N, CA, C, O and CB atoms as a CASP TS submission, in Angstrom:
PFRMAT TS
TARGET T0000
AUTHOR 0000-0000-0000
METHOD Language model
MODEL 1
PARENT N/A
ATOM      1  N   MET     1     -30.205  18.085  -6.740  1.00  0.00           N
ATOM      2  CA  MET     1     -29.325  17.966  -6.383  1.00  0.00           C
ATOM      3  C   MET     1     -28.196  17.066  -7.068  1.00  0.00           C
ATOM      4  O   MET     1     -28.490  16.061  -7.716  1.00  0.00           O
ATOM      5  CB  MET     1     -29.670  17.797  -5.425  1.00  0.00           C
ATOM      6  N   ALA     2     -26.712  17.559  -6.854  1.00  0.00           N
ATOM      7  CA  ALA     2     -26.311  17.056  -7.882  1.00  0.00           C
ATOM      8  C   ALA     2     -25.186  15.918  -6.985  1.00  0.00           C
ATOM      9  O   ALA     2     -25.015  16.020  -5.770  1.00  0.00           O
ATOM     10  CB  ALA     2     -25.748  18.268  -9.016  1.00  0.00           C
ATOM     11  N   TYR     3     -24.461  14.808  -7.890  1.00  0.00           N
ATOM     12  CA  TYR     3     -24.453  13.708  -7.362  1.00  0.00           C
ATOM     13  C   TYR     3     -23.114  13.486  -7.619  1.00  0.00           C
ATOM     14  O   TYR     3     -23.014  13.576  -8.843  1.00  0.00           O
ATOM     15  CB  TYR     3     -25.406  12.790  -7.780  1.00  0.00           C
ATOM     16  N   ARG     4     -21.878  13.213  -7.079  1.00  0.00           N
ATOM     17  CA  ARG     4     -20.748  13.280  -7.334  1.00  0.00           C
ATOM     18  C   ARG     4     -20.183  11.657  -7.635  1.00  0.00           C
ATOM     19  O   ARG     4     -20.674  10.691  -7.052  1.00  0.00           O
ATOM     20  CB  ARG     4     -20.158  14.081  -6.225  1.00  0.00           C
ATOM     21  N   TYR     5     -19.005  11.539  -8.704  1.00  0.00           N
ATOM     22  CA  TYR     5     -18.963  10.247  -8.886  1.00  0.00           C
ATOM     23  C   TYR     5     -17.947   9.566  -8.322  1.00  0.00           C
ATOM     24  O   TYR     5     -16.744   9.818  -8.268  1.00  0.00           O
ATOM     25  CB  TYR     5     -18.991  10.003 -10.043  1.00  0.00           C
ATOM     26  N   ARG     6     -18.959   8.150  -7.668  1.00  0.00           N
ATOM     27  CA  ARG     6     -17.325   7.709  -6.378  1.00  0.00           C
ATOM     28  C   ARG     6     -17.219   6.545  -7.071  1.00  0.00           C
ATOM     29  O   ARG     6     -18.141   5.733  -7.150  1.00  0.00           O
ATOM     30  CB  ARG     6     -17.509   7.349  -4.189  1.00  0.00           C
ATOM     31  N   PRO     7     -15.965   6.389  -7.665  1.00  0.00           N
ATOM     32  CA  PRO     7     -15.264   5.260  -8.058  1.00  0.00           C
ATOM     33  C   PRO     7     -15.385   4.050  -6.464  1.00  0.00           C
ATOM     34  O   PRO     7     -15.166   4.108  -5.253  1.00  0.00           O
ATOM     35  CB  PRO     7     -13.474   5.897  -8.570  1.00  0.00           C
ATOM     36  N   HIS     8     -15.976   2.842  -7.713  1.00  0.00           N
ATOM     37  CA  HIS     8     -16.191   1.622  -6.771  1.00  0.00           C
ATOM     38  C   HIS     8     -15.634   0.245  -7.622  1.00  0.00           C
ATOM     39  O   HIS     8     -15.760  -0.130  -8.788  1.00  0.00           O
ATOM     40  CB  HIS     8     -17.975   1.475  -6.343  1.00  0.00           C
ATOM     41  N   ILE     9     -14.943  -0.310  -6.399  1.00  0.00           N
ATOM     42  CA  ILE     9     -14.605  -1.757  -7.177  1.00  0.00           C
ATOM     43  C   ILE     9     -15.787  -2.866  -6.991  1.00  0.00           C
ATOM     44  O   ILE     9     -16.281  -2.846  -5.864  1.00  0.00           O
ATOM     45  CB  ILE     9     -13.115  -2.478  -6.503  1.00  0.00           C
ATOM     46  N   SER    10     -16.269  -3.720  -7.787  1.00  0.00           N
ATOM     47  CA  SER    10     -17.201  -5.052  -7.648  1.00  0.00           C
ATOM     48  C   SER    10     -16.895  -6.254  -7.121  1.00  0.00           C
ATOM     49  O   SER    10     -15.894  -6.790  -7.597  1.00  0.00           O
ATOM     50  CB  SER    10     -17.584  -5.469  -8.743  1.00  0.00           C
ATOM     51  N   LEU    11     -17.346  -6.701  -6.462  1.00  0.00           N
ATOM     52  CA  LEU    11     -17.109  -7.784  -5.494  1.00  0.00           C
ATOM     53  C   LEU    11     -16.050  -9.027  -6.173  1.00  0.00           C
ATOM     54  O   LEU    11     -15.312  -9.781  -5.540  1.00  0.00           O
ATOM     55  CB  LEU    11     -18.678  -8.420  -5.073  1.00  0.00           C
ATOM     56  N   GLY    12     -16.275  -8.946  -7.846  1.00  0.00           N
ATOM     57  CA  GLY    12     -15.121  -9.758  -8.557  1.00  0.00           C
ATOM     58  C   GLY    12     -13.949  -9.308  -9.162  1.00  0.00           C
ATOM     59  O   GLY    12     -13.291 -10.122  -9.810  1.00  0.00           O
ATOM     60  N   GLY    13     -13.577  -8.166  -9.067  1.00  0.00           N
ATOM     61  CA  GLY    13     -12.416  -7.298  -9.027  1.00  0.00           C
ATOM     62  C   GLY    13     -11.912  -7.176  -8.106  1.00  0.00           C
ATOM     63  O   GLY    13     -10.686  -7.139  -8.216  1.00  0.00           O
ATOM     64  N   LEU    14     -12.574  -7.022  -6.460  1.00  0.00           N
ATOM     65  CA  LEU    14     -11.670  -7.424  -4.948  1.00  0.00           C
ATOM     66  C   LEU    14     -10.562  -8.834  -5.078  1.00  0.00           C
ATOM     67  O   LEU    14      -9.354  -9.006  -4.916  1.00  0.00           O
ATOM     68  CB  LEU    14     -13.029  -7.935  -3.536  1.00  0.00           C
ATOM     69  N   ILE    15     -11.989  -9.871  -5.544  1.00  0.00           N
ATOM     70  CA  ILE    15     -11.103 -11.085  -5.652  1.00  0.00           C
ATOM     71  C   ILE    15      -9.464 -10.995  -6.716  1.00  0.00           C
ATOM     72  O   ILE    15      -8.286 -11.136  -6.386  1.00  0.00           O
ATOM     73  CB  ILE    15     -12.244 -12.270  -6.344  1.00  0.00           C
ATOM     74  N   TYR    16     -10.133 -10.694  -8.074  1.00  0.00           N
ATOM     75  CA  TYR    16      -9.584 -10.722  -8.775  1.00  0.00           C
ATOM     76  C   TYR    16      -7.687 -10.214  -8.148  1.00  0.00           C
ATOM     77  O   TYR    16      -6.602 -10.795  -8.152  1.00  0.00           O
ATOM     78  CB  TYR    16     -10.495 -10.036  -9.705  1.00  0.00           C
ATOM     79  N   ILE    17      -8.074  -9.158  -7.793  1.00  0.00           N
ATOM     80  CA  ILE    17      -6.437  -8.499  -6.715  1.00  0.00           C
ATOM     81  C   ILE    17      -5.972  -9.501  -5.678  1.00  0.00           C
ATOM     82  O   ILE    17      -4.880  -9.960  -5.343  1.00  0.00           O
ATOM     83  CB  ILE    17      -6.787  -6.887  -5.528  1.00  0.00           C
ATOM     84  N   ILE    18      -7.123  -9.644  -5.337  1.00  0.00           N
ATOM     85  CA  ILE    18      -6.225 -11.139  -4.259  1.00  0.00           C
ATOM     86  C   ILE    18      -5.887 -12.457  -4.183  1.00  0.00           C
ATOM     87  O   ILE    18      -5.205 -13.138  -3.418  1.00  0.00           O
ATOM     88  CB  ILE    18      -6.660 -11.447  -3.294  1.00  0.00           C
ATOM     89  N   ILE    19      -6.628 -12.675  -5.310  1.00  0.00           N
ATOM     90  CA  ILE    19      -5.850 -13.736  -5.802  1.00  0.00           C
ATOM     91  C   ILE    19      -4.311 -13.063  -6.648  1.00  0.00           C
ATOM     92  O   ILE    19      -3.245 -13.679  -6.649  1.00  0.00           O
ATOM     93  CB  ILE    19      -6.957 -14.644  -6.880  1.00  0.00           C
ATOM     94  N   GLY    20      -4.467 -12.052  -7.146  1.00  0.00           N
ATOM     95  CA  GLY    20      -2.812 -11.224  -8.440  1.00  0.00           C
ATOM     96  C   GLY    20      -1.853 -11.547  -6.708  1.00  0.00           C
ATOM     97  O   GLY    20      -1.124 -12.516  -6.496  1.00  0.00           O
ATOM     98  N   VAL    21      -2.162 -10.438  -5.731  1.00  0.00           N
ATOM     99  CA  VAL    21      -1.606 -10.687  -4.860  1.00  0.00           C
ATOM    100  C   VAL    21      -1.178 -11.712  -4.324  1.00  0.00           C
ATOM    101  O   VAL    21       0.035 -11.755  -4.120  1.00  0.00           O
ATOM    102  CB  VAL    21      -1.964 -10.317  -4.383  1.00  0.00           C
ATOM    103  N   PHE    22      -1.945 -12.766  -3.958  1.00  0.00           N
ATOM    104  CA  PHE    22      -1.583 -14.204  -4.088  1.00  0.00           C
ATOM    105  C   PHE    22      -0.432 -14.702  -4.404  1.00  0.00           C
ATOM    106  O   PHE    22       0.427 -15.320  -3.775  1.00  0.00           O
ATOM    107  CB  PHE    22      -2.227 -14.732  -4.850  1.00  0.00           C
ATOM    108  N   VAL    23      -0.581 -14.208  -5.867  1.00  0.00           N
ATOM    109  CA  VAL    23      -0.008 -15.281  -6.671  1.00  0.00           C
ATOM    110  C   VAL    23       1.546 -14.645  -6.941  1.00  0.00           C
ATOM    111  O   VAL    23       2.582 -15.279  -7.140  1.00  0.00           O
ATOM    112  CB  VAL    23      -0.990 -15.597  -8.166  1.00  0.00           C
ATOM    113  N   ALA    24       1.348 -13.166  -6.878  1.00  0.00           N
ATOM    114  CA  ALA    24       2.501 -12.473  -6.646  1.00  0.00           C
ATOM    115  C   ALA    24       3.343 -13.086  -5.486  1.00  0.00           C
ATOM    116  O   ALA    24       4.400 -13.544  -5.920  1.00  0.00           O
ATOM    117  CB  ALA    24       2.150 -11.083  -6.389  1.00  0.00           C
ATOM    118  N   TRP    25       3.217 -13.205  -4.383  1.00  0.00           N
ATOM    119  CA  TRP    25       3.725 -13.326  -3.254  1.00  0.00           C
ATOM    120  C   TRP    25       4.287 -14.800  -3.237  1.00  0.00           C
ATOM    121  O   TRP    25       5.383 -15.109  -2.770  1.00  0.00           O
ATOM    122  CB  TRP    25       2.742 -12.963  -2.226  1.00  0.00           C
ATOM    123  N   ASP    26       3.477 -15.575  -3.753  1.00  0.00           N
ATOM    124  CA  ASP    26       3.772 -17.683  -3.838  1.00  0.00           C
ATOM    125  C   ASP    26       5.143 -17.193  -5.185  1.00  0.00           C
ATOM    126  O   ASP    26       6.082 -17.987  -5.243  1.00  0.00           O
ATOM    127  CB  ASP    26       1.519 -19.308  -4.927  1.00  0.00           C
ATOM    128  N   ARG    27       5.196 -15.984  -6.146  1.00  0.00           N
ATOM    129  CA  ARG    27       6.245 -16.533  -6.935  1.00  0.00           C
ATOM    130  C   ARG    27       7.156 -15.398  -6.645  1.00  0.00           C
ATOM    131  O   ARG    27       7.881 -14.838  -7.467  1.00  0.00           O
ATOM    132  CB  ARG    27       5.919 -16.862  -8.526  1.00  0.00           C
ATOM    133  N   GLY    28       7.036 -15.112  -5.344  1.00  0.00           N
ATOM    134  CA  GLY    28       8.243 -14.226  -5.452  1.00  0.00           C
ATOM    135  C   GLY    28       8.328 -12.648  -5.992  1.00  0.00           C
ATOM    136  O   GLY    28       9.406 -12.085  -6.183  1.00  0.00           O
ATOM    137  N   TYR    29       7.388 -12.195  -6.149  1.00  0.00           N
ATOM    138  CA  TYR    29       7.588 -11.083  -6.646  1.00  0.00           C
ATOM    139  C   TYR    29       7.091  -9.885  -6.034  1.00  0.00           C
ATOM    140  O   TYR    29       6.922  -8.839  -6.660  1.00  0.00           O
ATOM    141  CB  TYR    29       7.228 -11.171  -7.720  1.00  0.00           C
ATOM    142  N   LEU    30       6.773 -10.089  -4.373  1.00  0.00           N
ATOM    143  CA  LEU    30       6.570  -9.999  -3.550  1.00  0.00           C
ATOM    144  C   LEU    30       6.932 -10.423  -1.960  1.00  0.00           C
ATOM    145  O   LEU    30       6.672 -11.528  -1.483  1.00  0.00           O
ATOM    146  CB  LEU    30       5.973 -10.080  -3.973  1.00  0.00           C
ATOM    147  N   ASN    31       7.419  -9.602  -1.422  1.00  0.00           N
ATOM    148  CA  ASN    31       7.724 -10.007   0.045  1.00  0.00           C
ATOM    149  C   ASN    31       7.962  -9.032   1.025  1.00  0.00           C
ATOM    150  O   ASN    31       7.665  -7.851   0.845  1.00  0.00           O
ATOM    151  CB  ASN    31       8.834 -10.795   0.119  1.00  0.00           C
ATOM    152  N   ALA    32       8.563  -9.526   2.216  1.00  0.00           N
ATOM    153  CA  ALA    32       7.478  -8.756   3.550  1.00  0.00           C
ATOM    154  C   ALA    32       9.130  -7.784   3.409  1.00  0.00           C
ATOM    155  O   ALA    32       9.154  -6.680   3.954  1.00  0.00           O
ATOM    156  CB  ALA    32       6.789 -10.039   5.739  1.00  0.00           C
ATOM    157  N   ASP    33      10.078  -8.156   2.861  1.00  0.00           N
ATOM    158  CA  ASP    33      11.468  -6.700   2.439  1.00  0.00           C
ATOM    159  C   ASP    33      10.603  -5.978   1.544  1.00  0.00           C
ATOM    160  O   ASP    33      10.446  -4.802   1.870  1.00  0.00           O
ATOM    161  CB  ASP    33      13.307  -7.202   1.363  1.00  0.00           C
ATOM    162  N   LEU    34       9.924  -6.397   0.382  1.00  0.00           N
ATOM    163  CA  LEU    34       9.437  -4.964  -0.208  1.00  0.00           C
ATOM    164  C   LEU    34       8.447  -4.320   0.509  1.00  0.00           C
ATOM    165  O   LEU    34       8.406  -3.095   0.615  1.00  0.00           O
ATOM    166  CB  LEU    34       8.875  -5.041  -1.575  1.00  0.00           C
ATOM    167  N   LEU    35       7.548  -5.167   1.069  1.00  0.00           N
ATOM    168  CA  LEU    35       6.844  -4.401   1.444  1.00  0.00           C
ATOM    169  C   LEU    35       6.852  -3.598   2.905  1.00  0.00           C
ATOM    170  O   LEU    35       6.105  -2.620   2.963  1.00  0.00           O
ATOM    171  CB  LEU    35       5.965  -5.002   1.199  1.00  0.00           C
ATOM    172  N   ARG    36       7.472  -3.860   3.845  1.00  0.00           N
ATOM    173  CA  ARG    36       8.094  -2.969   4.730  1.00  0.00           C
ATOM    174  C   ARG    36       9.179  -1.584   4.181  1.00  0.00           C
ATOM    175  O   ARG    36       9.393  -0.529   4.778  1.00  0.00           O
ATOM    176  CB  ARG    36       8.861  -3.970   5.591  1.00  0.00           C
ATOM    177  N   ARG    37       9.679  -2.008   2.971  1.00  0.00           N
ATOM    178  CA  ARG    37       9.936  -0.307   1.981  1.00  0.00           C
ATOM    179  C   ARG    37       9.007   0.506   1.554  1.00  0.00           C
ATOM    180  O   ARG    37       9.149   1.723   1.663  1.00  0.00           O
ATOM    181  CB  ARG    37      10.539  -0.380   0.608  1.00  0.00           C
ATOM    182  N   VAL    38       7.886  -0.064   0.989  1.00  0.00           N
ATOM    183  CA  VAL    38       6.889   0.210   0.206  1.00  0.00           C
ATOM    184  C   VAL    38       5.980   0.995   1.523  1.00  0.00           C
ATOM    185  O   VAL    38       5.171   1.876   1.235  1.00  0.00           O
ATOM    186  CB  VAL    38       6.245  -1.240  -0.641  1.00  0.00           C
ATOM    187  N   GLY    39       6.191   0.605   2.875  1.00  0.00           N
ATOM    188  CA  GLY    39       5.366   1.282   4.051  1.00  0.00           C
ATOM    189  C   GLY    39       6.165   2.243   4.366  1.00  0.00           C
ATOM    190  O   GLY    39       5.677   3.369   4.467  1.00  0.00           O
ATOM    191  N   SER    40       7.176   2.103   4.532  1.00  0.00           N
ATOM    192  CA  SER    40       7.868   3.061   5.173  1.00  0.00           C
ATOM    193  C   SER    40       7.668   3.944   4.218  1.00  0.00           C
ATOM    194  O   SER    40       6.756   4.752   4.396  1.00  0.00           O
ATOM    195  CB  SER    40       9.232   2.818   5.586  1.00  0.00           C
ATOM    196  N   ALA    41       8.375   4.004   3.111  1.00  0.00           N
ATOM    197  CA  ALA    41       8.331   4.945   2.086  1.00  0.00           C
ATOM    198  C   ALA    41       6.478   5.662   2.101  1.00  0.00           C
ATOM    199  O   ALA    41       6.435   6.891   2.062  1.00  0.00           O
ATOM    200  CB  ALA    41       8.871   3.985   0.499  1.00  0.00           C
ATOM    201  N   LEU    42       5.219   4.984   2.150  1.00  0.00           N
ATOM    202  CA  LEU    42       4.028   5.583   2.432  1.00  0.00           C
ATOM    203  C   LEU    42       4.122   6.255   3.834  1.00  0.00           C
ATOM    204  O   LEU    42       3.550   7.343   3.907  1.00  0.00           O
ATOM    205  CB  LEU    42       2.923   4.573   2.334  1.00  0.00           C
ATOM    206  N   LEU    43       4.690   5.840   4.870  1.00  0.00           N
ATOM    207  CA  LEU    43       4.498   6.853   5.335  1.00  0.00           C
ATOM    208  C   LEU    43       5.333   7.992   5.228  1.00  0.00           C
ATOM    209  O   LEU    43       4.641   9.010   5.215  1.00  0.00           O
ATOM    210  CB  LEU    43       4.308   6.598   6.277  1.00  0.00           C
ATOM    211  N   ALA    44       6.357   8.190   5.160  1.00  0.00           N
ATOM    212  CA  ALA    44       7.258   9.120   5.146  1.00  0.00           C
ATOM    213  C   ALA    44       6.177  10.219   3.429  1.00  0.00           C
ATOM    214  O   ALA    44       6.131  11.433   3.234  1.00  0.00           O
ATOM    215  CB  ALA    44       9.276   8.144   4.904  1.00  0.00           C
ATOM    216  N   ILE    45       5.769   9.484   2.900  1.00  0.00           N
ATOM    217  CA  ILE    45       5.301  10.404   1.677  1.00  0.00           C
ATOM    218  C   ILE    45       3.785  11.351   3.039  1.00  0.00           C
ATOM    219  O   ILE    45       3.766  12.582   3.070  1.00  0.00           O
ATOM    220  CB  ILE    45       4.450   8.962  -0.308  1.00  0.00           C
ATOM    221  N   LEU    46       3.123  10.823   3.621  1.00  0.00           N
ATOM    222  CA  LEU    46       2.442  11.015   4.419  1.00  0.00           C
ATOM    223  C   LEU    46       2.464  11.701   5.568  1.00  0.00           C
ATOM    224  O   LEU    46       1.507  12.161   6.190  1.00  0.00           O
ATOM    225  CB  LEU    46       2.232  10.286   4.526  1.00  0.00           C
ATOM    226  N   LEU    47       3.288  11.734   5.748  1.00  0.00           N
ATOM    227  CA  LEU    47       4.023  12.095   7.555  1.00  0.00           C
ATOM    228  C   LEU    47       5.561  12.854   6.778  1.00  0.00           C
ATOM    229  O   LEU    47       6.720  12.526   7.035  1.00  0.00           O
ATOM    230  CB  LEU    47       4.571   9.936   9.001  1.00  0.00           C
ATOM    231  N   TRP    48       5.236  13.620   6.075  1.00  0.00           N
ATOM    232  CA  TRP    48       6.927  14.380   5.433  1.00  0.00           C
ATOM    233  C   TRP    48       6.905  15.379   6.929  1.00  0.00           C
ATOM    234  O   TRP    48       8.012  15.088   7.381  1.00  0.00           O
ATOM    235  CB  TRP    48       6.864  15.737   3.266  1.00  0.00           C
ATOM    236  N   PHE    49       6.606  15.858   7.414  1.00  0.00           N
ATOM    237  CA  PHE    49       6.388  16.954   8.012  1.00  0.00           C
ATOM    238  C   PHE    49       7.467  16.099   9.760  1.00  0.00           C
ATOM    239  O   PHE    49       8.400  16.597  10.389  1.00  0.00           O
ATOM    240  CB  PHE    49       4.267  17.442   7.986  1.00  0.00           C
ATOM    241  N   LEU    50       7.041  15.301   9.881  1.00  0.00           N
ATOM    242  CA  LEU    50       7.877  14.669  10.962  1.00  0.00           C
ATOM    243  C   LEU    50       9.060  14.190  10.162  1.00  0.00           C
ATOM    244  O   LEU    50      10.115  14.553  10.683  1.00  0.00           O
ATOM    245  CB  LEU    50       7.117  13.435  11.807  1.00  0.00           C
ATOM    246  N   VAL    51       9.224  13.448   8.997  1.00  0.00           N
ATOM    247  CA  VAL    51      10.627  13.521   8.853  1.00  0.00           C
ATOM    248  C   VAL    51      11.714  14.885   8.347  1.00  0.00           C
ATOM    249  O   VAL    51      12.934  14.950   8.191  1.00  0.00           O
ATOM    250  CB  VAL    51      10.743  12.501   7.976  1.00  0.00           C
ATOM    251  N   LEU    52      10.621  15.860   8.195  1.00  0.00           N
ATOM    252  CA  LEU    52      11.486  17.314   8.675  1.00  0.00           C
ATOM    253  C   LEU    52      11.830  17.276   9.809  1.00  0.00           C
ATOM    254  O   LEU    52      12.991  17.684   9.770  1.00  0.00           O
ATOM    255  CB  LEU    52      10.820  18.637   8.646  1.00  0.00           C
ATOM    256  N   LEU    53      11.612  17.074  10.714  1.00  0.00           N
ATOM    257  CA  LEU    53      11.128  17.050  12.004  1.00  0.00           C
ATOM    258  C   LEU    53      12.557  15.822  12.918  1.00  0.00           C
ATOM    259  O   LEU    53      12.782  15.820  14.128  1.00  0.00           O
ATOM    260  CB  LEU    53       9.171  16.367  11.877  1.00  0.00           C
ATOM    261  N   GLY    54      13.164  15.071  12.019  1.00  0.00           N
ATOM    262  CA  GLY    54      13.989  13.912  12.554  1.00  0.00           C
ATOM    263  C   GLY    54      13.792  12.866  13.126  1.00  0.00           C
ATOM    264  O   GLY    54      14.493  12.203  13.890  1.00  0.00           O
ATOM    265  N   ALA    55      12.103  12.639  12.447  1.00  0.00           N
ATOM    266  CA  ALA    55      11.447  11.484  12.763  1.00  0.00           C
ATOM    267  C   ALA    55      12.239  10.299  12.059  1.00  0.00           C
ATOM    268  O   ALA    55      12.876  10.449  11.017  1.00  0.00           O
ATOM    269  CB  ALA    55       9.954  11.592  12.336  1.00  0.00           C
ATOM    270  N   ASP    56      12.134   9.217  12.689  1.00  0.00           N
ATOM    271  CA  ASP    56      12.347   7.650  11.554  1.00  0.00           C
ATOM    272  C   ASP    56      11.585   7.273  11.152  1.00  0.00           C
ATOM    273  O   ASP    56      10.968   6.560  11.943  1.00  0.00           O
ATOM    274  CB  ASP    56      12.762   6.409  11.870  1.00  0.00           C
ATOM    275  N   LEU    57      11.110   7.340  10.077  1.00  0.00           N
ATOM    276  CA  LEU    57       9.354   6.222  10.125  1.00  0.00           C
ATOM    277  C   LEU    57       9.955   4.885   8.926  1.00  0.00           C
ATOM    278  O   LEU    57       9.367   4.503   7.914  1.00  0.00           O
ATOM    279  CB  LEU    57       7.212   7.521   9.041  1.00  0.00           C
ATOM    280  N   HIS    58      11.145   4.450   9.412  1.00  0.00           N
ATOM    281  CA  HIS    58      11.793   3.419   8.851  1.00  0.00           C
ATOM    282  C   HIS    58      10.935   2.168   9.490  1.00  0.00           C
ATOM    283  O   HIS    58      10.800   2.126  10.713  1.00  0.00           O
ATOM    284  CB  HIS    58      13.418   3.471   9.174  1.00  0.00           C
ATOM    285  N   LEU    59      10.457   1.323   8.798  1.00  0.00           N
ATOM    286  CA  LEU    59       9.556  -0.104   9.691  1.00  0.00           C
ATOM    287  C   LEU    59      10.794  -1.125   9.847  1.00  0.00           C
ATOM    288  O   LEU    59      11.557  -1.087   8.881  1.00  0.00           O
ATOM    289  CB  LEU    59       7.974  -1.089   8.550  1.00  0.00           C
ATOM    290  N   HIS    60      11.093  -1.890  10.709  1.00  0.00           N
ATOM    291  CA  HIS    60      12.305  -2.497  11.015  1.00  0.00           C
ATOM    292  C   HIS    60      11.187  -3.909  11.674  1.00  0.00           C
ATOM    293  O   HIS    60      10.345  -4.045  12.562  1.00  0.00           O
ATOM    294  CB  HIS    60      13.579  -1.415  12.223  1.00  0.00           C
ATOM    295  N   GLY    61      11.805  -4.714  10.641  1.00  0.00           N
ATOM    296  CA  GLY    61      11.055  -6.313  10.930  1.00  0.00           C
ATOM    297  C   GLY    61      11.980  -7.021  11.963  1.00  0.00           C
ATOM    298  O   GLY    61      11.711  -8.156  12.357  1.00  0.00           O
TER
END
């Protein structure tokens, strides 16, 4: 039976990323406007067919 490689992240790596996000938010590198813009972009990428049909996927706050 063949095993597929499944990448994973350790608990230490997850904590490292969470702390990094907190520090970036605290220092002003991340803010609500940036997160809305990234979220809108991700929605448009994943649901591109709705964009072609005229749907507005911009997230408003």
